[in-house]
N, C-alpha and C positions, 0 to 999 in steps of 0.2 A: 848497617852498619858496625859490627863488631868482624865480616868481612873490608869491609873500607878502611876500618883500624888494622890489618892484617896484611892489607894489602902496600899502604902508607908504607910501613916497619919490617919488611920483605917484600913486597913486590916492586916494577921493576916503573921508574923516576916517572912521575905526568910530561904527562903536554903542556906548558907555562907558556900562559898568553899576555907579552905583552906591551902598553903605553908607546912606551919610553925603553931606556936604560933601569931603571925607578922598580919598584914592588910589581909584583904579580899581579898583574887582574884575576888570570884566573884560571886554573890549571884542571886536567882532563885527565882522568887517570885507565886511561882506555882499559885495560881489561878488567878492574872493578862493573864499567858503563857494559860491557858484552858477559858478562857473568848474572846481572839481570834479566831480563830475556828467560835467561834460565831458572831466579828465585820465582818466578811470576809464574810460568811449567809447569813448578813442580805441585803451586799454590794452587793452581785449577789442577794438576791430575790427580791433589790433598781434599779436595774440598768435590771434583766428580764420586774420586772414590766413596766418598763419604755422603753420596746420597745426594747433594746440593742442589740442585735446577741451575736449568741456566746459566740464570743471570747470576745467583753469585757463582757461580762458576769462570765466571766472566769478571764480575765486579774482584774474587782472590785477582788474578795471570793478570789484570788492571795494577795494583793495588801497589807494590811496585815504582809502578811508572810516578802514577801521580804528584810525586809530590815532586819529585825531582822536575818534572814537565811546568813547573810552579812556578821552583828554582827556576828555569835556561828560559822559559814567557815571561816571565813581570823582572825579577831582580838582579837577573845578568845585567839585563838592557841601563834598569836603576843604573849598576855599581857602575857597566862602563858611562853613566850619563852624568854621573860625580867626579869619575877619577878625570875623566879631560874637562871640569869643571873647574877640580882641583888646582891638574897641571897648567890651566890661561891663571890660577889666578894667583902659582906661586912660580 
């Protein structure tokens, strides 16, 4: 999350998804998303080096992805539906 903050302050601009010309619905920080697999690989390497089992190595490599998978699979569709409903009300 600290890396995301650095990308927001000093990195390239995100890709912004707008339903109309109003407020942004979704912002993709592609440079940060591309670094996440490297963070997972580093976690897997450190787990393997510390003598972790195959199960622990897989868990440590998947850890950076799991919270964001939940966001993309649940929160983003719900947010888009709410934005569409909000737009039709106003």
